[in-house]
VEXVEX-685821 format. One record per residue (C-alpha): residue number from 1; residue in three letters; x, y, z. Coordinates in Angstrom, 1 decimal, always signed. Layout:
num=NUM | residu=ala | xx=X | yy=Y | zz=Z
...
END
This chain:
num=1 | residu=unk | xx=+8.8 | yy=-18.8 | zz=+39.4
num=2 | residu=unk | xx=+8.2 | yy=-15.3 | zz=+38.1
num=3 | residu=unk | xx=+6.5 | yy=-14.4 | zz=+34.9
num=4 | residu=unk | xx=+7.5 | yy=-11.5 | zz=+32.6
num=5 | residu=unk | xx=+4.2 | yy=-11.4 | zz=+30.6
num=6 | residu=unk | xx=+2.8 | yy=-8.3 | zz=+32.3
num=7 | residu=unk | xx=+6.1 | yy=-6.5 | zz=+32.3
num=8 | residu=unk | xx=+6.2 | yy=-7.1 | zz=+28.5
num=9 | residu=unk | xx=+2.6 | yy=-6.1 | zz=+28.1
num=10 | residu=unk | xx=+3.2 | yy=-2.8 | zz=+29.9
num=11 | residu=unk | xx=+5.8 | yy=-1.9 | zz=+27.2
num=12 | residu=unk | xx=+3.0 | yy=-1.1 | zz=+24.8
num=13 | residu=unk | xx=+3.5 | yy=+2.6 | zz=+25.7
num=14 | residu=unk | xx=+7.0 | yy=+2.5 | zz=+24.2
num=15 | residu=unk | xx=+5.8 | yy=+1.5 | zz=+20.7
num=16 | residu=unk | xx=+5.1 | yy=+4.5 | zz=+18.6
num=17 | residu=unk | xx=+2.6 | yy=+4.4 | zz=+15.8
num=18 | residu=unk | xx=+2.5 | yy=+6.2 | zz=+12.4
num=19 | residu=unk | xx=+6.3 | yy=+6.0 | zz=+12.0
num=20 | residu=unk | xx=+6.3 | yy=+7.2 | zz=+8.4
num=21 | residu=unk | xx=+4.1 | yy=+10.2 | zz=+9.1
num=22 | residu=unk | xx=+4.9 | yy=+13.6 | zz=+10.6
num=23 | residu=unk | xx=+2.8 | yy=+13.6 | zz=+13.8
num=24 | residu=unk | xx=+1.5 | yy=+16.7 | zz=+15.5
num=25 | residu=unk | xx=+0.7 | yy=+14.4 | zz=+18.5
num=26 | residu=unk | xx=+2.6 | yy=+11.1 | zz=+18.9
num=27 | residu=unk | xx=+0.4 | yy=+8.1 | zz=+19.5
num=28 | residu=unk | xx=+1.6 | yy=+5.0 | zz=+21.2
num=29 | residu=unk | xx=+0.3 | yy=+1.5 | zz=+21.0
num=30 | residu=unk | xx=-1.2 | yy=+1.6 | zz=+24.5
num=31 | residu=unk | xx=-3.3 | yy=+4.6 | zz=+23.7
num=32 | residu=unk | xx=-4.4 | yy=+3.1 | zz=+20.4
num=33 | residu=unk | xx=-5.4 | yy=-0.2 | zz=+22.0
num=34 | residu=unk | xx=-7.5 | yy=+1.6 | zz=+24.6
num=35 | residu=unk | xx=-9.3 | yy=+3.7 | zz=+22.0
num=36 | residu=unk | xx=-9.8 | yy=+0.6 | zz=+19.9
num=37 | residu=unk | xx=-11.4 | yy=-1.1 | zz=+22.9
num=38 | residu=unk | xx=-13.7 | yy=+1.8 | zz=+23.5
num=39 | residu=unk | xx=-14.9 | yy=+1.7 | zz=+19.9
num=40 | residu=unk | xx=-15.2 | yy=-2.2 | zz=+19.8
num=41 | residu=unk | xx=-17.4 | yy=-2.0 | zz=+22.8
num=42 | residu=unk | xx=-19.6 | yy=+0.7 | zz=+21.1
num=43 | residu=unk | xx=-19.8 | yy=-1.3 | zz=+17.9
num=44 | residu=unk | xx=-20.9 | yy=-4.4 | zz=+19.7
num=45 | residu=unk | xx=-23.6 | yy=-2.4 | zz=+21.7
num=46 | residu=unk | xx=-24.8 | yy=-0.9 | zz=+18.4
num=47 | residu=unk | xx=-24.9 | yy=-4.4 | zz=+16.8
num=48 | residu=unk | xx=-26.8 | yy=-5.8 | zz=+19.8
num=49 | residu=unk | xx=-29.3 | yy=-3.0 | zz=+20.5
num=50 | residu=unk | xx=-30.0 | yy=-1.9 | zz=+16.9
num=51 | residu=unk | xx=-29.2 | yy=-4.8 | zz=+14.7
num=52 | residu=unk | xx=-30.3 | yy=-7.8 | zz=+16.7
num=53 | residu=unk | xx=-26.8 | yy=-9.1 | zz=+17.5
num=54 | residu=unk | xx=-25.8 | yy=-11.1 | zz=+20.5
num=55 | residu=unk | xx=-22.1 | yy=-10.5 | zz=+21.1
num=56 | residu=unk | xx=-20.6 | yy=-9.6 | zz=+24.4
num=57 | residu=unk | xx=-19.4 | yy=-6.0 | zz=+24.4
num=58 | residu=unk | xx=-16.9 | yy=-6.7 | zz=+27.2
num=59 | residu=unk | xx=-15.3 | yy=-9.5 | zz=+25.2
num=60 | residu=unk | xx=-15.1 | yy=-7.2 | zz=+22.2
num=61 | residu=unk | xx=-13.3 | yy=-4.6 | zz=+24.3
num=62 | residu=unk | xx=-11.0 | yy=-7.1 | zz=+25.8
num=63 | residu=unk | xx=-10.0 | yy=-8.6 | zz=+22.4
num=64 | residu=unk | xx=-9.4 | yy=-5.0 | zz=+21.1
num=65 | residu=unk | xx=-7.1 | yy=-4.3 | zz=+24.1
num=66 | residu=unk | xx=-4.9 | yy=-7.2 | zz=+23.0
num=67 | residu=unk | xx=-5.3 | yy=-6.9 | zz=+19.2
num=68 | residu=unk | xx=-1.9 | yy=-5.3 | zz=+18.6
num=69 | residu=unk | xx=+0.0 | yy=-6.8 | zz=+21.6
num=70 | residu=unk | xx=+2.4 | yy=-8.7 | zz=+19.3
num=71 | residu=unk | xx=+3.7 | yy=-5.3 | zz=+18.2
num=72 | residu=unk | xx=+5.5 | yy=-5.0 | zz=+21.5
num=73 | residu=unk | xx=+7.9 | yy=-7.4 | zz=+20.0
num=74 | residu=unk | xx=+7.6 | yy=-6.7 | zz=+16.3
num=75 | residu=unk | xx=+7.1 | yy=-2.9 | zz=+16.5
num=76 | residu=unk | xx=+4.5 | yy=-1.1 | zz=+14.5
num=77 | residu=unk | xx=+5.3 | yy=-2.0 | zz=+10.9
num=78 | residu=unk | xx=+3.8 | yy=+0.8 | zz=+8.7
num=79 | residu=unk | xx=+0.8 | yy=-0.4 | zz=+6.6
num=80 | residu=unk | xx=+2.5 | yy=+0.4 | zz=+3.2
num=81 | residu=unk | xx=+5.4 | yy=-1.9 | zz=+4.2
num=82 | residu=unk | xx=+3.3 | yy=-4.6 | zz=+5.9
num=83 | residu=unk | xx=+1.1 | yy=-5.0 | zz=+2.8
num=84 | residu=unk | xx=+3.6 | yy=-4.1 | zz=+0.1
num=85 | residu=unk | xx=+3.3 | yy=-7.5 | zz=-1.4
num=86 | residu=unk | xx=+1.9 | yy=-10.9 | zz=-0.7
num=87 | residu=unk | xx=+5.5 | yy=-11.9 | zz=+0.4
num=88 | residu=unk | xx=+5.8 | yy=-9.1 | zz=+2.9
num=89 | residu=unk | xx=+2.3 | yy=-9.7 | zz=+4.3
num=90 | residu=unk | xx=+3.0 | yy=-13.4 | zz=+4.6
num=91 | residu=unk | xx=+6.4 | yy=-12.8 | zz=+6.2
num=92 | residu=unk | xx=+4.8 | yy=-10.4 | zz=+8.7
num=93 | residu=unk | xx=+2.1 | yy=-13.0 | zz=+9.6
num=94 | residu=unk | xx=+4.9 | yy=-15.5 | zz=+10.4
num=95 | residu=unk | xx=+6.8 | yy=-13.0 | zz=+12.5
num=96 | residu=unk | xx=+3.5 | yy=-12.0 | zz=+14.3
num=97 | residu=unk | xx=+2.8 | yy=-15.7 | zz=+15.1
num=98 | residu=unk | xx=+6.3 | yy=-16.1 | zz=+16.5
num=99 | residu=unk | xx=+5.8 | yy=-12.9 | zz=+18.6
num=100 | residu=unk | xx=+2.5 | yy=-14.4 | zz=+20.0
num=101 | residu=unk | xx=+4.2 | yy=-17.7 | zz=+20.9
num=102 | residu=unk | xx=+7.0 | yy=-15.7 | zz=+22.6
num=103 | residu=unk | xx=+4.6 | yy=-13.7 | zz=+24.6
num=104 | residu=unk | xx=+2.6 | yy=-16.8 | zz=+25.6
num=105 | residu=unk | xx=+5.8 | yy=-18.5 | zz=+26.7
num=106 | residu=unk | xx=+6.2 | yy=-15.7 | zz=+29.3
num=107 | residu=unk | xx=+3.0 | yy=-16.9 | zz=+31.1
num=108 | residu=unk | xx=+2.6 | yy=-19.7 | zz=+33.6
num=109 | residu=unk | xx=+1.3 | yy=-22.8 | zz=+31.7
num=110 | residu=unk | xx=-2.1 | yy=-22.7 | zz=+33.4
num=111 | residu=unk | xx=-2.8 | yy=-19.2 | zz=+32.1
num=112 | residu=unk | xx=-1.7 | yy=-19.6 | zz=+28.5
num=113 | residu=unk | xx=-4.9 | yy=-21.0 | zz=+27.1
num=114 | residu=unk | xx=-6.9 | yy=-17.9 | zz=+28.2
num=115 | residu=unk | xx=-4.3 | yy=-15.5 | zz=+26.7
num=116 | residu=unk | xx=-3.8 | yy=-17.5 | zz=+23.5
num=117 | residu=unk | xx=-7.5 | yy=-16.8 | zz=+22.8
num=118 | residu=unk | xx=-7.0 | yy=-13.1 | zz=+23.5
num=119 | residu=unk | xx=-3.7 | yy=-12.8 | zz=+21.5
num=120 | residu=unk | xx=-4.9 | yy=-14.8 | zz=+18.5
num=121 | residu=unk | xx=-8.4 | yy=-13.3 | zz=+18.3
num=122 | residu=unk | xx=-11.8 | yy=-14.7 | zz=+18.0
num=123 | residu=unk | xx=-13.4 | yy=-15.2 | zz=+14.6
num=124 | residu=unk | xx=-16.9 | yy=-14.1 | zz=+15.8
num=125 | residu=unk | xx=-15.4 | yy=-10.7 | zz=+16.9
num=126 | residu=unk | xx=-12.8 | yy=-10.3 | zz=+14.2
num=127 | residu=unk | xx=-14.9 | yy=-7.9 | zz=+12.0
num=128 | residu=unk | xx=-15.8 | yy=-5.8 | zz=+15.0
num=129 | residu=unk | xx=-12.2 | yy=-5.5 | zz=+16.2
num=130 | residu=unk | xx=-10.9 | yy=-4.8 | zz=+12.7
num=131 | residu=unk | xx=-13.5 | yy=-2.0 | zz=+12.2
num=132 | residu=unk | xx=-12.7 | yy=-0.6 | zz=+15.6
num=133 | residu=unk | xx=-9.0 | yy=-0.6 | zz=+14.8
num=134 | residu=unk | xx=-9.6 | yy=+1.3 | zz=+11.5
num=135 | residu=unk | xx=-12.0 | yy=+3.7 | zz=+13.2
num=136 | residu=unk | xx=-9.5 | yy=+4.5 | zz=+15.9
num=137 | residu=unk | xx=-6.9 | yy=+5.1 | zz=+13.1
num=138 | residu=unk | xx=-9.4 | yy=+7.4 | zz=+11.3
num=139 | residu=unk | xx=-10.0 | yy=+9.3 | zz=+14.5
num=140 | residu=unk | xx=-6.3 | yy=+9.9 | zz=+14.8
num=141 | residu=unk | xx=-6.3 | yy=+11.3 | zz=+11.2
num=142 | residu=unk | xx=-9.2 | yy=+13.6 | zz=+12.1
num=143 | residu=unk | xx=-7.4 | yy=+14.9 | zz=+15.2
num=144 | residu=unk | xx=-4.2 | yy=+15.4 | zz=+13.3
num=145 | residu=unk | xx=-6.0 | yy=+17.4 | zz=+10.6
num=146 | residu=unk | xx=-7.7 | yy=+19.4 | zz=+13.3
num=147 | residu=unk | xx=-4.3 | yy=+20.4 | zz=+14.6
num=148 | residu=unk | xx=-3.4 | yy=+21.7 | zz=+11.1
num=149 | residu=unk | xx=-1.4 | yy=+18.6 | zz=+10.0
num=150 | residu=unk | xx=-2.3 | yy=+18.0 | zz=+6.4
num=151 | residu=unk | xx=+0.0 | yy=+14.9 | zz=+6.4
num=152 | residu=unk | xx=-3.0 | yy=+12.7 | zz=+7.5
num=153 | residu=unk | xx=-5.5 | yy=+13.9 | zz=+4.9
num=154 | residu=unk | xx=-4.9 | yy=+11.2 | zz=+2.3
num=155 | residu=unk | xx=-4.5 | yy=+8.5 | zz=+5.0
num=156 | residu=unk | xx=-7.8 | yy=+9.6 | zz=+6.6
num=157 | residu=unk | xx=-9.7 | yy=+9.4 | zz=+3.3
num=158 | residu=unk | xx=-8.3 | yy=+6.0 | zz=+2.6
num=159 | residu=unk | xx=-9.1 | yy=+4.6 | zz=+6.0
num=160 | residu=unk | xx=-12.7 | yy=+6.1 | zz=+6.0
num=161 | residu=unk | xx=-13.2 | yy=+4.3 | zz=+2.6
num=162 | residu=unk | xx=-11.8 | yy=+1.1 | zz=+4.0
num=163 | residu=unk | xx=-14.3 | yy=+1.2 | zz=+6.8
num=164 | residu=unk | xx=-17.1 | yy=+1.9 | zz=+4.4
num=165 | residu=unk | xx=-15.9 | yy=-1.0 | zz=+2.2
num=166 | residu=unk | xx=-16.2 | yy=-3.4 | zz=+5.2
num=167 | residu=unk | xx=-20.0 | yy=-3.0 | zz=+4.8
num=168 | residu=unk | xx=-20.4 | yy=-3.4 | zz=+8.6
num=169 | residu=unk | xx=-23.7 | yy=-1.7 | zz=+9.6
num=170 | residu=unk | xx=-22.6 | yy=-1.0 | zz=+13.1
num=171 | residu=unk | xx=-19.4 | yy=+0.8 | zz=+11.8
num=172 | residu=unk | xx=-21.5 | yy=+2.9 | zz=+9.5
num=173 | residu=unk | xx=-23.8 | yy=+3.8 | zz=+12.4
num=174 | residu=unk | xx=-20.8 | yy=+4.7 | zz=+14.5
num=175 | residu=unk | xx=-19.4 | yy=+7.0 | zz=+11.8
num=176 | residu=unk | xx=-22.7 | yy=+8.7 | zz=+11.3
num=177 | residu=unk | xx=-23.4 | yy=+9.1 | zz=+15.0
num=178 | residu=unk | xx=-20.1 | yy=+9.9 | zz=+16.6
num=179 | residu=unk | xx=-17.4 | yy=+10.9 | zz=+14.1
num=180 | residu=unk | xx=-18.3 | yy=+14.6 | zz=+13.6
num=181 | residu=unk | xx=-17.7 | yy=+15.2 | zz=+17.3
num=182 | residu=unk | xx=-14.0 | yy=+14.5 | zz=+17.0
num=183 | residu=unk | xx=-13.7 | yy=+17.8 | zz=+15.1
num=184 | residu=unk | xx=-15.1 | yy=+19.8 | zz=+18.0
num=185 | residu=unk | xx=-13.3 | yy=+21.8 | zz=+20.6
num=186 | residu=unk | xx=-13.8 | yy=+21.1 | zz=+24.4
num=187 | residu=unk | xx=-16.1 | yy=+24.1 | zz=+24.7
num=188 | residu=unk | xx=-18.2 | yy=+22.8 | zz=+21.8
num=189 | residu=unk | xx=-18.3 | yy=+19.3 | zz=+23.2
num=190 | residu=unk | xx=-19.5 | yy=+20.5 | zz=+26.6
num=191 | residu=unk | xx=-22.1 | yy=+22.9 | zz=+25.1
num=192 | residu=unk | xx=-23.8 | yy=+20.1 | zz=+23.2
num=193 | residu=unk | xx=-26.9 | yy=+18.6 | zz=+24.8
num=194 | residu=unk | xx=-28.3 | yy=+15.3 | zz=+23.8
num=195 | residu=unk | xx=-32.0 | yy=+14.9 | zz=+23.2
END
């Protein structure tokens, strides 16, 4: 019996993000998920090495890779619509849960428990993945502004504030240490030497 799970998963590249915004560079869900995974891995390393944490950076990255997978079915509902009211937020959660069930049904029964854990998330890692998701979105805003697209200025400021409001020390350290680099050119990035 064949399984359609991975064929479905590989459709992430067809889901465009930022549908209500004029984009200088289109971003798809696959790109966003990989960038979120990079950041979740970094946040976990920061937590472990600098803040005494004991989470698995690989697990954080894996959870981040799957964090938006239900959007393969639901599409990327813009944030202002998704959180317009408690009713719309609740309805979206119901739709997202149905999408997760539908994706899990595409798997052989013996693999479902492992993927249910990845698609539904893990409470211990939820703040890390949430911060990584927001930071990846903020990086997108920085890059759009760098390309002269002022459309992302207000969104970028709001997302940066949302990250700060999370009061997650590893996210604050990431912003302080790594975010300025996203405004540099390739020549500037390659000319910089770390001490």
